[in-house]
C-alpha positions, 0 to 999 in steps of 0.5 A, a space after each residue: 698646327 696640332 690637331 686631335 682626332 679619335 680612331 672612332 671618327 669617320 675616315 673621310 672626316 680625318 682625311 678632310 682635316 689633312 687636306 684643307 688648303 689655306 691660301 694665306 698659309 701655303 707652308 702650313 704643316 699639320 700634326 695629327 694626335 690620336 686618343 679617346 675623345 675626352 683625352 683629346 679634349 683635355 689636350 686642347 684645354 692644356 694648350 697641347 693641341 690647337 684643334 680637335 674633332 671630339 665626339 659629344 663634348 660635355 659643356 665647358 665654358 673654356 671650349 668653343 665648338 661647332 658641330 660637324 656631323 651627327 650620326 646614330 649608334 649602330 646596333 650589330 647583331 647576327 643575322 638570325 637575331 630577333 631584331 635582324 630584320 628591322 630597318 631601325 631599333 629603339 632603346 626599349 627594344 634592345 634593352 632586353 638583350 645582352 649587350 657588348 658595350 663600350 668601356 667607360 674610359 672610351 667616353 665616360 659621359 656618353 657611357 653613363 648617359 646611355 646606361 642611365 637612360 636605359 635603366 630609367 626606361 626599362 630597368 636593369 641592363 645586361 652588359 655581357 662584355 665591355 670592349 674598347 675597339 670595334 674589332 673586339 665586338 664581333 667575336 663576342 657575338 657568339 649567339 643569336 641574342 647578344 648585340 653590340 653597340 658600335 659607331 658607324 665607322 666601327 660598324 662599317 669597318 668590321 661588320 661582314 657576312 653573317 652580321 647586320 648593323 641597324 641604326 638606333 633611333 633615339 632623340 637623345 642618344 647620338 654621336 655629335 662630332 664637334 670641331 673644338 678649340 679653346 674659347 680664348 684662342 684668337 689665332 688667325 690661322 685657327 680661325 681660317 682653318 675652321 672656316 675652310 674646313 666647315 665650308 668643305 663640310 657644307 659643300 659635301 653635306 647631303 641636303 637631307 642630312 640637315 633634316 635628320 633627327 638622329 645623332 648620338 651622345 649627349 645634347 650639347 648647345 652649340 657655342 659660336 666660333 670666334 671668326 675674327 
């Protein structure tokens, strides 16, 4: 079974994908394919992948999905930045500062949605640098005014002494991670794998996470998963 993933996803989710054991499919072999979320989604639509973890997939009648996790964007600043002492920040609070923002090809829908929302609330947005990897952002934070947008996994990986990552609190901008497949996929193997994976997700989910109002990306209506 071929599964698509993004390097921006939390490592523990990727590890869980590879560790699912199915009682009826003892000899199952998994192949992981890494790409940007929308590129992975396109591979699913072309039947090149059976399943994929995708961040904030746009509505698509061909795709069935179930939400796996919801997380906030992390805003990274130097420790002398005016926002560094904040426990969380809102969109209108970060718009006045220069941004290190992710390239549009990383996720065009989320990229455009954030800029549209920021401009509607506060006017012009100052993007000083555009990057495609979290490791590229930190060296660009050369003053106490610039801030960087990172995923939680990216921030955890690259933020070190002298910097701080702060969650962005916004009811519309969030990172929703979905497990997706084709809506017409009737494979018993895929259905069994999804059930087993989601059971493990629920077993490991902290009780309070179900009540958190924060995630990231574009709001998506969850589409029911075929379990028969």
